[in-house]
C-alpha angles and dihedrals in degrees: 000000000000116000093240091057114101119208093250116110115218124198109195127199133164098232111151090342093293131128113235123206136191123189128219142098117286123208098155117086090214093061121090118282119261125253107268145196124233128199112240114200093231103030104033119216112014129183114244140174120257090272090053097255108155114246119226141190124208113225091205088071112079114225111282094019133104116209101150103096137135113010090003091058090048091057092037107034112205118239100245125202114217120243113273095019115129113218114212114228092220129037123195112255097018122092108216141052129280123208142136141255127201116247124204106288093037102273118139122238122205116246134194116202087350092302118123113243127226142171126219113249095215100052125099120225111284095022126118103188104148107051108139092005113137090338094307114134133185113240106251116207126213 
């Protein structure tokens, strides 16, 4: 398993423009790829989805609060956790705590250190274009 692969399995689907994630160890090559980190030339190690979409937080959202809805959530799709999936608080190789918050409609959004997580709809895999843009910041991993 590549070094930059974290033992967090991500199942991605394009339902309602959201990124869906499932956690767990993967030993079968046929199972979905794990969430990863990539190394950005300017930022260093950055948390991404399984398809290498950079994951962001919005500093205009206080910890434990979701304010990015409607048009905001279309441009910045939330990372959604599928029903029934248990999110581990700690993940090997990542300093911080994972969790979830409930969005309107009852879906759960993945959090890191109590901050809701998003991707940017107009980025290609492996790109980190919007760090420090309108208070959006890529999640750096130590």
